[in-house]
C-alpha positions as CSV (number, residue, x, y, z in Angstrom):
1,M,82.2,112.1,45.1
2,K,82.9,112.5,48.8
3,I,86.3,113.3,50.2
4,R,86.8,112.6,53.9
5,P,90.1,113.5,55.7
6,L,91.6,110.6,57.6
7,T,93.6,112.7,60.1
8,G,94.6,116.3,60.7
9,A,98.1,115.7,59.3
10,L,97.5,113.9,56.0
11,G,95.4,111.3,54.2
12,A,91.8,111.3,52.8
13,E,89.4,108.6,51.7
14,I,87.3,109.2,48.6
15,L,83.9,107.6,48.2
16,D,81.6,107.3,45.3
17,A,84.4,107.9,42.7
18,D,85.1,106.2,39.5
19,L,88.7,106.1,38.4
20,T,87.8,105.2,34.9
21,D,85.9,108.5,34.5
22,P,88.3,111.2,33.2
23,D,85.9,113.9,34.2
24,Q,86.6,113.2,37.9
25,F,90.4,113.4,37.6
26,D,90.8,117.1,38.5
27,A,88.9,116.7,41.8
28,I,91.0,113.6,42.6
29,R,94.2,115.4,41.7
30,Q,93.4,118.3,44.0
31,A,92.6,115.9,46.9
32,F,96.0,114.3,46.3
33,I,97.7,117.7,46.5
34,D,95.8,118.6,49.6
35,H,96.2,115.3,51.5
36,S,99.3,113.6,50.1
37,V,97.6,110.2,50.6
38,I,94.2,109.3,49.0
39,T,92.3,106.0,49.3
40,I,89.7,105.7,46.6
41,R,87.2,103.1,47.8
42,A,85.4,100.3,46.0
43,Q,86.9,100.3,42.5
44,S,86.8,97.5,39.9
45,L,89.8,98.0,37.6
46,T,91.4,95.9,34.9
47,P,95.1,96.3,34.4
48,D,94.4,98.5,31.5
49,D,92.1,100.7,33.6
50,H,94.8,101.0,36.2
51,L,97.4,102.0,33.6
52,R,95.1,104.6,32.0
53,F,94.5,106.2,35.4
54,A,98.2,106.3,36.1
55,R,99.1,107.8,32.8
56,R,96.9,110.8,33.5
57,W,99.5,111.7,36.1
58,G,102.6,111.3,34.0
59,D,105.0,108.7,32.6
60,I,105.3,105.3,34.2
61,N,108.4,104.5,36.2
62,V,108.9,100.8,35.8
63,N,110.4,99.2,39.0
64,R,113.7,97.5,38.4
65,F,113.4,95.0,41.3
66,F,109.7,93.9,41.7
67,A,108.2,91.0,39.9
68,A,105.7,92.3,37.4
69,L,102.6,91.1,35.5
70,D,103.5,89.1,32.5
71,T,100.9,90.9,30.4
72,H,101.7,94.4,31.8
73,P,105.4,94.9,32.7
74,E,104.6,98.4,34.0
75,I,102.5,96.9,36.8
76,A,104.5,95.5,39.8
77,I,103.2,92.7,42.0
78,V,103.0,93.3,45.7
79,L,102.3,89.9,47.2
80,K,102.6,87.9,50.4
81,E,101.4,84.2,50.3
82,P,100.1,82.5,53.4
83,D,103.3,80.5,53.9
84,Q,105.7,83.5,53.5
85,T,107.0,85.4,56.5
86,G,108.4,88.7,55.1
87,A,106.2,91.4,53.7
88,I,107.5,93.9,51.2
89,G,108.0,97.4,52.6
90,E,108.1,96.7,56.3
91,V,110.7,99.4,57.0
92,W,109.7,103.1,56.8
93,H,110.7,104.4,53.4
94,T,110.0,106.6,50.4
95,D,109.8,104.7,47.0
96,H,112.6,105.4,44.5
97,A,114.4,107.9,46.7
98,Y,117.6,106.5,45.2
99,D,116.7,107.7,41.7
100,Q,118.1,111.0,40.4
101,E,114.5,112.0,39.8
102,P,112.4,110.3,42.5
103,A,109.0,108.9,41.6
104,M,106.1,111.3,42.0
105,G,103.7,108.7,43.5
106,S,102.7,105.1,43.7
107,I,99.2,103.8,42.9
108,L,98.4,100.5,44.7
109,Y,95.3,98.5,43.9
110,G,94.0,96.0,46.5
111,I,92.9,92.8,44.7
112,E,93.0,90.2,47.5
113,I,93.0,91.6,51.1
114,P,93.1,89.7,54.4
115,E,90.0,90.0,56.5
116,V,92.1,91.5,59.3
117,G,95.5,93.2,59.1
118,G,97.7,94.3,56.2
119,D,97.2,98.0,56.8
120,T,99.6,100.7,55.4
121,V,100.8,103.5,57.6
122,F,102.0,106.9,56.3
123,C,103.9,109.9,57.8
124,S,103.7,113.5,56.6
125,M,107.2,114.9,56.0
126,A,105.7,118.4,55.8
127,A,104.0,118.1,59.2
128,A,107.2,116.7,60.7
129,Y,109.3,119.5,59.3
130,D,106.9,122.2,60.5
131,A,107.1,120.8,64.1
132,L,110.9,121.3,64.2
133,S,112.4,124.2,66.1
134,D,113.6,127.2,64.1
135,R,117.2,126.5,65.3
136,F,117.1,123.0,64.0
137,K,115.5,124.1,60.7
138,S,118.5,126.4,60.3
139,L,120.9,123.5,60.9
140,L,119.2,121.5,58.1
141,D,119.2,124.4,55.7
142,G,121.4,123.7,52.7
143,L,122.2,120.1,53.6
144,H,122.0,117.2,51.1
145,A,121.8,113.5,51.8
146,W,122.8,110.4,49.8
147,H,120.2,107.7,49.0
148,S,121.1,104.3,47.6
149,S,119.4,101.1,46.3
150,R,122.5,99.0,46.9
151,H,122.0,97.9,50.5
152,V,118.3,97.2,50.0
153,F,118.0,95.5,46.6
154,G,121.7,94.5,46.0
155,A,123.5,91.2,46.4
156,S,123.5,91.5,50.2
157,Q,119.7,91.0,50.1
158,S,119.8,87.8,48.0
159,K,118.8,85.7,51.0
160,S,115.9,87.7,52.1
161,D,112.4,86.1,52.1
162,A,111.3,88.4,49.3
163,S,114.3,87.5,47.2
164,R,114.1,83.7,47.9
165,T,110.5,83.7,46.9
166,G,111.0,85.6,43.7
167,R,109.0,88.7,44.7
168,V,112.0,90.9,44.2
169,G,115.1,90.3,42.1
170,N,117.6,91.8,39.6
171,A,120.2,92.4,42.4
172,D,122.8,93.3,39.8
173,N,120.7,96.4,38.8
174,A,121.0,97.8,42.3
175,T,123.6,100.5,41.4
176,Q,121.7,103.7,42.1
177,D,123.0,106.5,44.3
178,A,121.4,109.9,44.4
179,L,122.1,113.2,46.3
180,H,118.9,115.1,47.3
181,P,118.2,118.1,49.5
182,V,117.4,117.2,53.1
183,V,114.6,119.7,53.0
184,I,112.7,120.1,49.7
185,K,110.2,122.5,48.3
186,H,107.2,120.2,47.3
187,P,106.8,120.4,43.5
188,L,103.0,120.7,43.7
189,S,102.1,122.4,46.9
190,G,105.3,124.4,47.4
191,R,105.3,123.3,51.1
192,P,108.7,122.6,52.7
193,G,109.2,119.0,53.9
194,L,111.9,116.5,54.9
195,F,113.3,114.2,52.3
196,V,115.3,111.5,54.1
197,N,114.1,108.1,55.1
198,P,115.3,105.1,57.2
199,Q,115.5,102.6,54.4
200,F,117.3,104.3,51.5
201,T,119.1,107.3,53.0
202,T,122.7,106.5,53.8
203,Q,124.5,109.7,54.8
204,I,124.3,113.4,54.9
205,D,126.9,114.8,52.4
206,G,129.9,116.5,54.0
207,L,129.5,115.1,57.5
208,T,131.2,112.2,59.1
209,Q,129.2,109.0,59.5
210,P,128.7,109.6,63.3
211,E,127.6,113.2,62.7
212,S,125.3,112.2,60.0
213,D,123.8,109.3,62.0
214,A,123.1,111.6,64.9
215,I,121.1,114.0,62.8
216,L,119.3,111.3,60.7
217,N,118.4,109.2,63.7
218,M,117.0,112.2,65.5
219,L,114.9,113.0,62.4
220,Y,113.7,109.4,62.1
221,D,112.5,109.3,65.7
222,H,110.8,112.7,65.3
223,C,109.0,111.8,62.1
224,Q,107.5,108.6,63.6
225,K,105.3,110.6,66.1
226,P,101.7,109.5,65.9
227,E,100.5,113.1,65.2
228,F,102.2,113.0,61.8
229,Q,100.7,109.7,60.8
230,C,97.6,108.2,59.1
231,R,96.7,104.5,58.7
232,V,94.9,103.0,55.7
233,R,92.8,100.0,56.4
234,W,92.3,98.2,53.1
235,K,89.3,96.5,51.6
236,T,89.2,94.6,48.3
237,G,88.9,97.0,45.4
238,D,90.5,100.0,47.2
239,V,93.1,102.1,45.4
240,T,95.6,104.1,47.5
241,M,97.9,106.7,46.0
242,W,100.6,108.4,47.9
243,D,103.0,111.2,47.2
244,N,106.6,110.0,47.5
245,R,107.9,113.6,47.8
246,A,105.7,114.3,50.9
247,T,105.4,111.0,52.8
248,W,107.0,107.9,54.3
249,H,105.1,104.6,54.4
250,K,105.4,101.1,55.7
251,A,103.4,97.9,55.4
252,I,102.1,96.2,58.6
253,N,103.0,92.5,58.5
254,D,100.3,91.2,60.9
255,Y,98.3,88.7,58.7
256,H,100.5,85.6,58.7
257,G,98.7,82.6,57.1
258,H,96.6,84.8,54.8
259,R,97.2,86.0,51.3
260,R,97.6,89.7,50.4
261,Y,97.8,90.5,46.6
262,M,98.0,94.0,45.1
263,N,99.1,95.6,41.9
264,R,101.3,98.8,42.0
265,I,102.1,101.4,39.3
266,T,104.6,104.1,40.0
267,V,104.5,107.5,38.3
268,Q,107.7,109.2,37.3
269,G,108.6,112.5,39.1
270,G,111.2,115.1,38.5
271,P,114.3,116.7,40.1
272,L,113.9,118.0,43.7
273,E,114.4,121.6,44.6
274,S,115.8,122.7,47.9
275,A,113.5,124.6,50.2
């Protein structure tokens, strides 16, 4: 097994690994803790293989809104057909931030990948926090922010391309609101990092909306700096796993006219502790 960092901030690719081999799990887990995003190249997984690997990490968090495999409801389908315009996940976000106990991580398996395009970009929330001034860190200390599923998966999104094509649904289930620390202590590494994101975070608790927007928009601009990012270029058979407590991610929708089909399993996390 070879582990190669993708950037100085986060991300690593893993070569010559076999996710069906439980003896390799400890090394893969340590790479995940160290790099927050890992791409394991050249796998050949059945849905049962995918689930067995995911269950080594913890319980499965079944997504409420994504279409799923008929045979394996724990596995969500991430799909864009050649005639569809919108890709799922085009806005910077953290999966399941709206849950009281946000998901630990997501495990995405590339089954059909465009020849060019369809990359996924990630940002390190620990690197972004570290780069803030001490005065601004003091300002954030003790703040909590609200996260919600309502405005993303609720009735207002029923006319989106993903909803019209059946890739997401169950708008009536979009009732989640959760309050989390703005700066968390990472459950595995102990490293402090930001826990707000442009898609699901709605307001900092106790501030007016203009006050909250000013702070959040400043953080969003700051976090998108290239020095905090890595980019995963997919190939068929790749598995990418990311830590939802340590990263943002977004899908790059630059492969119109081509099919991109992936299976995703999300692993349950736990409550978040303030740093």
